[in-house]
N, C-alpha and C positions, 0 to 999 in steps of 0.2 A: 156393378162396375164402381160407384162409388165407395161400397164398401171395400172393395178390394182397394181402393186409393186411399182412404182412411187407415187400413193396416199398412201399407208403404210408408205412410207419412209418420205414423207412429213408431213403425221400425227404424226408420231412418233418424227420428229424434233419440231414441234409446240407442242406436250405434253412435249418434254423436256424444250422450251423456258418456258411455264406455270409454269412446276416446279421449274424453276429458277426464274421466278416472285414470288413467294410464299414467297421468302426469306425477301419480304419488311414487310410482317406480324409477328405478335409474334409468337412464337415457338408453342403455344397452338393450334395454325390455321394453322400452313404449313403441306402442304404435303410432304410426304417424297421425301428426297435429290435424284438425279437421282442414280443409282446402279453403273454404270461404266462409266466414262468420254472418254474411248476410243470406247466405243458403240455409243457415240454421234457421234465422229467423223467417224464412219463405216457408219452410216446413211445419213450423210452428203453428203461423198463421192460421191453417184450416181449424186446428185445435181449440184456440183461441176463439176463432170465429163461432165454432160449436157451443163455446160457454157463455159468450156473448149473449147470443139467440135464448139458451136457456136460463140464464140467471136473470134476464130482465122479463122473461115472457110470464103473463099473469097465469096463464094456466097450467104451469108446470106442476104435477103432482108429486106427491111423496112416494112412489113408487120404485120400482127396478130399476128405471130408466134415470129419476131424479140421484138414486146412490148411486150409478153408474159415473154420472156426472160430476157429482160431489168426490168421487175416486180420482176422476181424471183433474180436478182443479186441486187434490190434495197431491197427487204424485208430479204434476207438472209445477205445482209451488215448492214442493219440498226438493226436486231436481235442479229449477233454478238456482235455489238457497244454496244447494251444493255447490254448484258452478261458480257461482259468487265467491264462495268461501275459498274454493281452489284458486282461483284468479285474483285475489287480494293476498297481499304481506300480512302473515297472522300477527307480526310484531306492532306493526305501523298502521294498519288497515287499509294502506295505499294501493291503488290498482299496481299491479307489476305489468310494467312496460310491453312486455311480449303478450298479455294476454287483454291489452286493450281491444282490439277487434272484436275479442268473444265476450268483453264484459257489455260492450254498448247494446248488441240484442238483449242479454238478458235484464239488464235495467230497463230497456222497453217493456219487457215481461214483467217486471215488477210493477211498472208503473200502470198497464194495462190491468193487473189484478186489482190494483188499488183502487183502481177507476170503479169494479165492480163489488168494493167492498170486501175484497179480500185481504186478510193480514197476514205476513210471513213475520214469525216473532223470534227472533235470536234473543235469549237472554244472557250471553257470555256478559261478563264482568259486572253484572247487575247483584246486587244483596239478595240472599235467597229467604223467602219468606214462607213459613209453613204454610201450607192450603193453596200453593200457586197450582197452576194448571199443570205443570210440567211434572214427568215420573223424574225423580232422583235412581241414577242407576249405579251411582257409584259416590261414597264419601271420600273425599281424599285429603288427611290430616297436613298440617304443613306447618313450620313454623312462621313463613311468611302471610299468614291469615290472620287477621285480628277479628273478624267476625265471618259469618257463613256465607260465602262469595262462587258463585256461579262461575266455574273456570271454564267451562266448556258445555255448547251446545252440540248434542251428538244428532238431533233430529229436531227442527223448530216447531213451534206451535202454529198450526194454521187454522184461521179464524174467518167465518163469512160473515159479515153484517152482524158481527159479535156474537154468534154461536160458534163454538169449538167443532172443527172439523177433526183435526188432529193432535192428539196430545205430544207436546215435545217431552224429548228426554235431554237430561242434562248431568254433568256431573259438578259437585259441589265439594269446594275448598272449604275446610272445616280447621280451627284452631286447634292446636295440641291441650289437650286436658291436664 
């Protein structure tokens, strides 16, 4: 019974993520917005409790269960980051007014992740240094660049207590030669 409940919670969370992804499309093609942002947080709470219980448990072994837990942490972190990206204005970095209800629970998720040593790293607008954790998926030449600059984070880097869980993916702007 508990396993079935977990699946329903995860399915609901994935449904919520997909609803938020619809915002990239024209209004005529969007699926309606989530009814209540607090409902989203309530559905994520059981997953966060699972993470809390395992991250601080001294007897967690490096087996299959631990690998599954790390996958949950990584997926949760990446999708929370994607929601945060969709709810802020890319030019100013300010919260979009219509997204405030959704962003508050997402920020709570980030504070809980940070509490347990999980970092979600977005390198956008930082200088690119060879040897960084992130994988460069494209170099974008442009006159506006005076040095190698990370112009977009496609996927964030996720670290747990200083250990790499997920290698980020970035696009780097380079000055013309």
